[in-house]
Each structure stands twice: as C-alpha cells, then as structure tokens.
C-alpha positions as CSV (number, residue, x, y, z in Angstrom):
1,M,10.6,1.2,-12.3
2,D,10.8,0.3,-8.6
3,G,7.6,-0.1,-6.8
4,I,5.0,-2.6,-5.4
5,V,2.6,-4.4,-7.5
6,M,-0.9,-4.5,-6.1
7,Y,-3.4,-6.9,-7.8
8,Y,-7.0,-5.9,-8.4
9,T,-9.3,-8.8,-7.2
10,D,-12.7,-9.9,-8.6
11,A,-16.0,-9.9,-6.7
12,S,-15.1,-13.1,-4.8
13,G,-11.7,-11.6,-3.8
14,E,-9.6,-13.6,-6.1
15,K,-6.7,-12.1,-8.4
16,P,-6.7,-13.0,-12.1
17,M,-4.8,-16.3,-12.9
18,V,-2.1,-16.8,-15.7
19,G,-4.0,-17.3,-19.0
20,E,-7.4,-16.1,-17.8
21,S,-9.4,-13.8,-19.9
22,V,-10.2,-10.3,-18.5
23,Q,-12.6,-7.6,-19.9
24,F,-11.2,-4.9,-22.0
25,G,-10.4,-1.9,-19.7
26,Q,-10.6,-4.1,-16.6
27,P,-7.7,-3.0,-14.2
28,V,-5.6,-6.1,-13.2
29,I,-2.6,-4.4,-11.3
30,E,-1.5,-1.1,-10.0
31,L,2.1,-0.1,-9.4
32,A,2.7,1.9,-6.3
33,V,5.9,3.9,-6.2
34,I,7.0,3.9,-2.5
35,E,8.7,7.2,-2.7
36,D,5.4,8.9,-3.9
37,M,3.1,7.1,-1.4
38,Q,1.4,9.0,1.3
39,V,0.2,7.6,4.6
40,K,-2.9,8.7,6.5
41,A,-2.6,7.7,10.2
42,Q,-4.9,7.8,13.2
43,I,-3.4,8.5,16.4
44,D,-4.7,7.7,19.8
45,E,-5.5,10.8,21.8
46,A,-3.4,9.5,24.6
47,D,-0.3,9.5,22.3
48,F,-1.1,13.0,20.8
49,G,1.4,14.8,23.0
50,R,4.3,12.6,21.8
51,I,4.1,13.4,18.1
52,A,5.7,16.4,16.2
53,L,5.6,17.7,12.7
54,N,8.3,16.1,10.5
55,Q,9.1,13.5,13.3
56,N,10.8,10.4,11.8
57,V,8.6,7.3,11.7
58,K,8.7,3.7,10.5
59,V,5.9,2.6,8.2
60,A,5.0,-1.1,7.8
61,I,3.4,-2.0,4.5
62,D,1.5,-5.3,4.6
63,G,1.5,-7.7,1.7
64,S,2.8,-11.1,0.8
65,E,6.0,-10.0,2.6
66,Q,6.0,-7.1,4.9
67,I,8.0,-4.0,3.8
68,I,9.2,-1.6,6.5
69,T,10.3,1.9,5.2
70,S,11.0,5.2,6.9
71,G,9.3,8.6,6.5
72,K,8.3,11.8,8.1
C-alpha cells in the first residue's frame, strides 16, 4: 500500500527506537494514504476573492522530505 508513514511520539517528543519495548495497544505508526487525505486550509481575507470551488491547488506535506501533490 502506498502512503506516508507517520510516527507517534512519546511524551518527550521522541519516536520509538528499533528494539525498544512498547505497551500493548500503544500506537506506534499511522499510514496516511495521500489519495484519501483531506486538507483544511485557512485563507487570508485579502485573498478570498481569488479562490473558487474546485480550483486546482498544490499542497506541500512537511516531513523528513517535503512532498508536493496536487488537489482541488
């Protein structure tokens, strides 16, 4: 399955290391499928007149390496 692996972090913001023990039922990773993702965006009031429903956009997904995908 294609997607983006997102690590859950502990209270100190660290992701689990290889060989580290975790508690039963503790989430470690989540797989986000890009085709099923939704974006919630805030738009400045000054730009409001320049947007339209179903307008093509570029979406930048931050991570260890930035991914740029398109959407509407």
